[in-house]
C-alpha positions in Angstrom: -116.1 18.2 -45.0 -119.7 19.5 -44.8 -120.1 23.5 -44.3 -121.8 23.8 -41.1 -123.1 27.7 -42.3 -124.5 25.5 -45.0 -126.1 23.4 -43.1 -127.4 26.1 -40.4 -129.1 27.7 -43.9 -130.4 24.5 -45.7 -132.2 23.6 -42.0 -134.5 26.8 -42.0 -137.7 27.0 -43.2 -137.7 30.2 -43.6 -135.8 32.3 -46.5 -136.5 35.7 -47.7 -134.2 36.0 -50.8 -135.0 33.9 -54.1 -137.0 30.6 -54.9 -136.6 27.1 -53.2 -134.5 25.2 -53.5 -135.1 21.8 -55.3 -133.5 18.5 -53.6 -131.0 16.9 -55.8 -132.1 15.2 -58.3 -135.5 16.4 -58.2 -135.1 18.8 -61.0 -133.3 15.8 -63.2 -136.9 14.1 -62.5 -138.9 16.6 -63.6 -136.6 17.6 -66.6 -137.0 14.1 -67.6 -141.1 13.5 -67.1 -141.7 17.0 -69.2 -139.0 15.6 -72.2 -141.3 12.2 -71.7 -144.8 14.3 -71.7 -143.5 16.5 -74.7 -142.8 13.7 -76.8 -139.1 15.1 -77.5 -135.7 13.4 -78.5 -132.1 14.4 -77.4 -130.6 17.0 -79.7 -127.6 15.8 -81.3 -124.6 19.0 -81.0 -127.2 21.6 -80.4 -129.8 20.7 -82.6 -133.1 19.5 -82.4 -136.5 20.0 -82.1 -136.6 21.3 -78.6 -133.5 23.1 -78.7 -134.3 25.1 -82.0 -138.5 25.5 -81.3 -137.0 27.4 -78.5 -134.6 29.9 -79.7 -137.6 30.3 -82.3 -139.9 31.0 -79.2 -137.3 33.4 -77.4 -136.2 34.9 -80.5 -139.6 35.9 -81.4 -140.8 37.3 -77.9 -137.4 39.9 -78.1 -137.8 40.9 -81.8 -134.3 39.3 -82.6 -134.7 36.9 -86.1 -132.4 34.8 -84.9 -130.6 33.3 -81.4 -128.5 30.6 -80.2 -128.9 28.7 -76.9 -125.3 28.7 -74.9 -124.3 27.1 -71.9 -123.6 30.3 -70.1 -124.0 33.9 -69.9 -119.6 34.2 -69.9 -119.8 32.7 -73.5 -122.5 34.6 -74.8 -121.2 37.7 -74.0 -117.7 36.6 -74.6 -118.5 36.0 -78.7 -120.7 39.1 -78.6 -117.8 41.5 -78.3 -115.5 39.3 -80.3 -117.8 39.5 -83.1 -118.7 43.2 -82.5 -114.5 44.3 -82.5 -113.6 42.2 -85.5 -116.6 43.4 -87.4 -115.3 46.6 -86.7 -111.8 46.4 -86.7 -111.3 47.6 -83.4 -110.9 45.5 -80.4 -112.2 48.0 -78.0 -115.2 48.1 -76.2 -117.1 50.0 -73.1 -119.1 48.8 -69.9 -120.5 50.2 -66.6 -117.9 50.3 -64.3 -119.7 47.4 -62.3 -120.0 45.2 -65.1 -120.2 41.4 -64.7 -117.7 40.9 -67.1 -115.3 43.1 -65.5 -115.8 42.2 -62.0 -116.5 38.4 -61.6 -115.4 36.6 -65.4 -111.3 37.3 -64.0 -111.5 39.7 -67.4 -111.6 36.8 -69.4 -112.3 39.7 -72.4 -109.0 40.9 -72.7 -106.9 37.1 -71.8 -108.9 34.8 -74.5 -110.2 37.8 -77.4 -107.4 40.2 -76.4 -110.3 43.1 -76.1 -109.2 46.4 -74.6 -112.2 47.6 -71.9 -113.2 51.6 -71.4 -115.2 51.3 -68.1 -117.3 54.1 -68.9 -119.2 57.0 -65.8 -119.0 56.7 -62.4 -120.2 53.2 -60.8 -123.1 54.8 -58.5 -125.5 55.1 -61.6 -126.4 53.4 -64.7 -124.5 54.5 -67.7 -126.5 57.5 -69.1 -126.0 58.7 -73.0 -123.3 61.6 -72.0 -121.0 59.3 -70.8 -120.9 57.7 -74.1 -120.7 61.1 -75.9 -118.2 62.1 -73.7 -116.1 58.8 -74.2 -112.5 60.3 -76.5 -112.0 56.4 -77.9 -113.6 55.1 -81.2 -115.5 51.9 -79.1 -116.8 49.0 -81.3 -119.5 48.2 -78.6 -120.8 49.4 -75.7 -122.5 46.9 -72.9 -125.6 48.1 -71.0 -127.0 45.9 -68.4 -130.3 46.0 -67.5 -130.7 46.6 -64.5 -127.5 47.0 -63.0 -127.0 44.2 -60.4 -124.5 45.6 -58.3 -125.8 48.9 -58.0 -129.4 47.9 -56.7 -130.8 47.1 -59.6 -130.9 50.4 -61.6 -131.7 51.3 -65.1 -131.8 53.8 -67.2 -135.5 55.5 -67.5 -137.1 54.9 -70.8 -136.4 58.1 -72.3 -132.3 58.0 -71.4 -132.6 54.5 -73.2 -133.9 56.0 -75.7 -130.7 58.6 -75.7 -127.9 56.1 -75.0 -129.2 54.1 -78.3 -129.1 57.0 -80.4 -125.5 58.3 -79.2 -124.3 54.4 -80.1 -126.2 55.1 -83.7 -124.1 58.1 -84.2 -120.7 56.9 -83.0 -121.2 53.9 -85.2 -121.0 51.7 -81.5 -122.5 49.0 -81.5 -124.9 48.7 -78.5 -125.7 45.2 -76.9 -127.6 43.8 -73.9 -126.2 42.4 -70.9 -130.1 40.8 -70.2 -129.3 38.8 -67.2 -132.3 40.2 -65.6 -134.0 41.1 -69.0 -137.4 39.4 -67.4 -137.1 41.8 -64.4 -136.3 44.8 -65.9 -139.0 45.0 -68.5 -141.2 45.7 -65.2 -139.8 48.8 -65.2 -140.3 49.9 -68.5 -143.9 48.2 -68.5 -146.6 48.4 -70.4 -143.6 48.1 -73.2 -142.7 44.6 -74.2 -139.3 43.0 -74.5 -139.4 43.6 -77.9 -139.8 46.9 -78.3 -136.8 47.3 -75.3 -134.5 45.2 -77.2 -135.3 46.7 -80.7 -133.4 49.4 -79.3 -129.8 46.9 -78.8 -128.1 45.8 -82.2 -127.4 42.1 -79.6 -128.6 40.8 -76.4 -128.1 38.1 -74.0 -130.6 37.0 -71.5 -130.2 34.3 -68.6 -132.6 31.3 -67.9 -130.8 30.1 -64.5 -131.9 33.5 -62.5 -135.5 35.1 -63.2 -136.6 32.1 -64.8 -135.0 29.2 -62.3 -133.5 27.0 -64.8 -130.6 24.6 -64.2 -128.4 26.7 -66.1 -127.5 28.2 -69.9 -128.7 31.3 -71.3 -129.1 32.5 -75.4 -127.4 34.7 -77.5 -129.6 37.3 -79.8 -129.5 39.5 -82.7 -129.3 39.4 -86.6 -128.8 36.1 -89.0 -125.7 36.2 -90.1 -124.6 38.0 -86.6 -126.1 34.4 -85.1 -124.7 32.0 -87.4 -121.2 33.4 -87.0 -121.6 33.1 -82.7 -122.7 29.1 -83.5 -119.0 28.8 -84.9 -117.7 30.6 -81.9 -119.7 28.4 -79.7 -117.7 25.6 -80.8 -114.6 27.3 -80.6 -115.0 27.8 -77.1 -116.7 24.1 -76.1 -119.7 25.1 -75.6 -121.5 23.1 -78.6 -122.0 20.0 -76.0 -123.0 17.0 -77.6 -126.2 17.1 -75.5 -128.3 20.4 -74.3 -131.5 19.5 -73.9 -131.4 19.5 -70.3 -130.5 22.9 -69.9 -132.7 24.0 -72.4 -135.9 21.6 -71.1 -135.0 23.4 -67.8 -135.4 26.7 -69.3 -138.2 26.0 -71.6 -140.9 24.0 -69.4 -141.0 26.8 -66.7 -140.3 29.6 -68.5 -144.0 31.0 -69.4 -144.7 30.5 -65.7 -141.8 32.6 -64.5 -142.7 35.1 -66.7 -146.3 35.6 -65.2 -145.4 36.3 -62.3 -142.6 39.1 -62.7 -145.2 42.0 -61.7 -146.0 40.4 -58.8 -142.1 39.6 -58.0 -141.8 43.4 -58.7 -145.0 44.6 -56.2 -143.5 42.8 -53.7 -140.0 44.0 -53.6 -141.8 47.4 -53.2 -143.7 46.5 -50.2 -141.0 44.6 -48.1 -138.4 47.2 -49.3 -140.9 49.9 -47.6 -141.5 48.0 -44.9 -137.5 47.3 -44.0 -137.0 50.9 -44.9 -139.3 51.6 -41.7 -136.9 49.8 -39.5 -133.7 52.7 -38.1 -130.8 51.7 -39.3 -131.3 49.8 -42.5 -131.2 52.1 -46.0 -133.1 50.8 -49.1 -131.3 51.4 -52.3 -133.3 52.1 -54.9 -136.4 53.6 -53.1 -138.7 52.1 -54.5 -136.6 49.3 -56.2 -137.2 49.4 -59.6 -137.1 45.7 -60.0 -137.1 43.1 -57.5 -133.9 43.8 -56.7 -132.5 46.0 -54.5 -130.0 46.3 -51.6 -129.9 46.6 -47.8 -127.4 49.3 -46.5 -126.8 48.0 -42.3 -124.4 50.3 -39.9 -122.9 47.2 -38.7 -119.7 45.3 -39.5 -120.0 42.2 -42.1 -118.9 39.7 -39.3 -121.9 41.2 -36.6 -124.5 41.0 -39.2 -123.4 37.5 -40.2 -122.8 36.4 -36.9 -126.6 37.9 -36.1 -128.0 36.0 -39.0 -126.6 33.2 -37.7 -128.1 33.1 -34.5 -131.5 33.7 -35.7 -130.9 30.8 -38.3 -130.3 28.4 -35.1 -132.8 29.9 -32.7 -136.0 31.1 -35.6 -135.5 28.9 -38.4 -134.9 31.9 -40.4 -132.5 33.0 -43.2 -133.0 36.8 -43.2 -130.6 37.4 -45.8 -127.3 35.9 -48.1 -124.0 37.6 -47.9 -122.9 40.5 -45.9 -120.5 42.4 -47.6 -118.6 45.6 -46.9 -120.5 48.5 -47.3 -119.4 51.6 -48.4 -118.5 53.2 -45.1 -116.0 51.6 -42.2 -118.1 49.2 -39.8 -121.0 48.9 -42.4 -122.4 46.3 -44.7 -124.7 45.6 -47.8 -126.3 43.4 -48.5 -129.2 42.3 -51.9 -132.4 40.9 -51.6 -134.1 39.4 -55.2 -137.5 38.8 -54.4 -138.8 35.8 -55.8 -140.8 33.1 -54.5 -140.3 32.6 -51.9 -140.6 35.9 -50.3 -144.5 35.8 -52.2 -145.2 33.1 -49.5 -144.1 35.3 -46.6 -146.1 38.6 -45.2 -144.1 41.4 -43.6 -145.9 41.5 -40.5 -143.8 38.4 -39.2 -140.8 39.3 -41.0 -139.9 43.0 -40.1 -140.0 41.8 -36.3 -136.9 39.4 -37.8 -135.3 42.4 -38.9 -135.5 44.1 -36.5 -134.5 41.3 -34.2 -131.4 41.3 -36.1 -130.1 44.2 -36.0 -130.6 44.0 -32.1 -128.4 41.1 -32.2 -125.5 42.5 -34.4 -125.7 46.3 -32.6 -124.9 43.4 -29.7 -121.9 41.9 -31.3 -120.9 45.2 -32.8 -120.2 46.8 -29.3 -118.7 43.3 -28.0 -116.1 43.5 -30.5 -115.2 46.7 -30.4 -114.7 46.9 -26.5 
């Protein structure tokens, strides 16, 4: 049965967060035309001109000797942690309490690989060197997410990143980057390059469907021997598909253009966040945003905010937010804004009155529910 809320969203002409959605099949047509224009042939079990060239290109950009395309970040990071733990002879690593591996992957690291995790530091801020220094356990690796999505895209200051790397080296702990949004994080560290950021890390994973906008796919990067082992584990995970080129092409054909947009995305996030924060009742975190992702907090229950969103979608054709999650206080909500192509085309002068109206609608519904 069709989801009426999804139909409502698709029927809107104004979408604030993310990139515009493609019609079913449209991406496959684009991929086919691009491959034909490039004169490319299909790969075979991860071997071929397209996939090899793209792996080499990303590895060079990130300053790593080798890379392997993976069908998902979940697979890539499990493999990285398994390798580091096996090499250390310690089935134990550390990560932030809000890591994707802990919250959204059903603790696959434990169930599939028998690994143990320490959740390091408080959840409200990024991991710091003092957190690692104070950890009493011997750790094979530390996962550092740049930026940390669940806390509004925060990330360590450049100097702090260096201190974390230094403590990791002193302890013999490998530093692995959850770089699902490395493309966005680089703007916070500019003018430093992707390679300068990655130089702090022994291995890194990057995503191609988030900021890049490809259909799916990821890449794991590290030393040549590390990636050679990772390819074996990719086969064990069932990730060496007979053909990977549609996913690779979907990323490769837009890669350079999307990277070039990252400064504009971040700048637009900062102006939009400042305008939102000017509405009484909305709190933006962090302020200003470090990257083109931030959270907004509302003093309203999720049900009231969701109902108000749907009402404005129906009356104004504007989809103002995605999920309204429970906030940090009773009867409060939080939502995430990811600034992409959609918001580049929209003006704050048109949007801010809609968000003020959203609050008015939600307050009325909140009051009705409480009475």
